N, C-alpha and C positions, 0 to 999 in steps of 0.2 A: 594507193591507200591514203596518202596524205591529203590529196585533193577530195577524196570521198569524206574524210573526217571533217574537212573544212566546210564542205557542203552541209554536213549534218549540224554544224555549229552555227551555221549562217543565220537561222532563225533566232538564235539567241542574242544577235546584236540589237542594241536598243535603238530606237529611232532617234534621229539626230535633230528633229524639229517638231513642232506641234502639229502641222499637216500629216507628216508621216506617221506620227503616233496615233492620230485619229484613224488614218487608213488601216494601220496595223491592227488596231483593236477591232475595228469594224469587220475587217478580213477575218480575224481570228474568231469572233463571235459568229460569223457566218459559217466558217469551217466546223465549229462545235456542233451546230444544228445539222449540217450535212453529215458529219460522222454519225449523228444519233439516228438520222433518216436511213442512211446506208445500213447500219448494223441492225436496225429494226425490221426492215423490210426485205433485205437481201443478206442475211447473215452468213450464208455459205460464201457468196461472192465477196463479202466484206472480209472474211477471214483469209481469203487467198489474195486479196488486193494488197498493194504496198501503199497504204493510206498514210502518208507522212504528213507532218504538221508544218513543214517548212513554208515560210511566206518570203519569197524573194521579190515579187512584183505582182501586177494584177492579172497575170496569165492564169489560165484554168489548168489545174493539175490533171494528169492522166486518170487518176482514181476519180476525180470529180466527173470527168467525161464518162467513165464507166458507170457511174451512178446515174447520170442523166440518160444514158442510153437505156439502162435497165428500167427506169421510170417510164420512159417513152414507149418501150416495147411491152411492159407488163402492167403499168397502172393507168396512165393517161397521156395524152399527146402533149409533147414539148415543142417549141420552135425548133426547126431544123438548125438555125444558126447556134442555138445553145447546145444541142446535142453534138454538133460538129466543132465546138469550141471557137466559133468565129465571133460570138458575142456573149457577153456575161450578163446575167440578170440577178440583182440582189433580191429580188422578189419573184415568186412563181408567176409567171404570166398564164392567164387563162384566156386564150384567144377564142373567138367565137366558133362554134362548131359549124354553123350555116353562115354563109356571106350576108352581109347587110343588104337587104332587098332593095334599098333606096340607092345603093351604090354599085349595083351589078346589072347584068343582062337578065332580063326576065326569064329567058329560056334556060339560064344556068341553074335555076331553082327547081326544086321538085314540082311536079304538075299540080299537086294539091295546093301548094303555096301560090302558084301562079293564078289558079282559079280564084282563091280567096282575094288575092290582091286586085284581080280584074273586076271582081264583083262588088268590092268595097267602095262606098261613096267617100270614105275618108281619104283613100288614095286617089281615086279618080280613075276612070277607064282610059283617059288620055296620058297618064303619067309615063307609061312605058311606050307610047306610041299606039300602033295597031294592036288589037286583040289577037293572040296567037291563033292560027288557023285551026288547030285541033279543038279550040274552044267554040270559035264562031261556027264551025261546021256543025257541032253538036248542038249549040244553042245560038241559032241566028239572031234572036232578039234578046240578048243578055241584058238583064236589068239590074240596076245598082241595088245594094242592100243599105238602107239608111242607119239602121241600128240593129242590135241583137240582144235578145233575152237570153243571156249566157245559161242561166240554169235550165231554161227550157231546152236549149240546144244540147246540153249535156245529157238530159234525159232522153231526148229523141234520138240522139246518136248511140246511146247505150241500148235503147229499146230496139233499134234497127239490127243489132247483132251482125253488123258488117264492119269491114275496115274504117267506116266512118266514126268508129268510136274514138279515134284519134283526132278528129276535126277540131273539137274545142282546144286541145293541146296545141295544134298548129296556129290557131288564132292568138293564143298566148305567146308562142314562139315569135310571131310577127310583130307582137306588141312588146317583146323582151320582158315578160312578167311571169315567167314560169316557176321562178324560185330555184331554177337550176343554173349553176354558175356557167356552164358552157353554152347554154341556150340564151342566157340574158346579157352576156358580154357582147361588146360591139367592137368593130375595128377602130372607131373613133375614140372609144374610151373603154378599152379592155379592162377587166378585173385582175388585180394582183393580190398575192397573199404571202405572208412570211414563210420562209421555209422552216416549217415545224411538222412534227409527226402527226399532230392532230390535223393540220391543214392538208396534208398529203392524203390522210384517210378520207377527209370530207370531199376533197377533189376526186378521189377514187370512186367514192360512193355515187357523186353526182355524174361521173363519166359512165358508169355501169348504167345508170338511168337514162342517160342521153343515148346511149347504144340502143337500149330497148326502144325508145321513142323513135330512133332512126329507123329500126326494123318495121315499126308500125306505119311510118310514113311511106316507106318503100312498098309495103303491102297495099296501102291506099292508092299509091300511083299505078301500081299494076292493075288494080280494081278499076281505075279510071280509063283504062284502055277501051273498055266498053262503053259506047255513047249513052246507052240508056243509064248507066251509073252516073255519068256527068249530070244528066237530068236530075237524078235523085240527090246528088250532091248540092246542086243549086236550090232545089225545092225545099231542102230541109233548112237551108239558110233563109229562104223567102218565108218559111213557116215561123221562123223565129225573128223576123224583122219587126221593127217598130211601126213601119208603113205597110198596110195590106197590098198583096199582089193578086193579080187575076191569074191564078194557076189554071192550066188547061185540065188538071185532074187533082183531086185531093192528095195530100201527102202520103196517107196510108195506102192509097192505090198505086202510087209511085213505088212505094217500098214493099208492096204486097209480095212480090216474088222474092224479096230478100229476107222477109221475116221468117 
């Protein structure tokens, strides 16, 4: 009993120097926000948890780990090292949902991403080496797209009433200009946010939007299993290109069976 009482009093010991005082206050400030987040989003778990205020060192307490696990399972993804208590983060890390296309194997990306990258003149068809077989077999003479009338692309994709509707968003994802935290973040410079209730709400909303886009991309990839759909995908980009292309048939004929 004496030992337990001493442990409870430990957090009342004043820091002995300036660096310890700064650490103590910063840690306490962070705990205040984590308590607020825990109580706001998971009130029942918070009531059952032993959420003490003791600050003995920089280790992560069990209740903090419970909170991180609940966030990871119910709100949005957190780094495994944080959830397991192997690494602490003073800010919320928003790691990219998709890998950076310039720093990964092309085949590890969704098919729709691969196709846009291979056809884009800004990337160059030789950036990843050879064009994947599934593309060259469907489009033996793949031409590069020099530019894109984005508003026209959005209108045509919407008109097609197919999974192509997500194509403009894919181009934004590859350019990291979607406005979505999880899609715009990169491994080289991932976004970080203070641990606050408002930021957790924002990250949750962005995560749900990201999940919806992910389902649309998956649907488009399934659609691209058909070679004639690969042709339609390329033709709709050619139609919006700044440079004219000699298409074997007009776009609306290509999309005729899809409308």
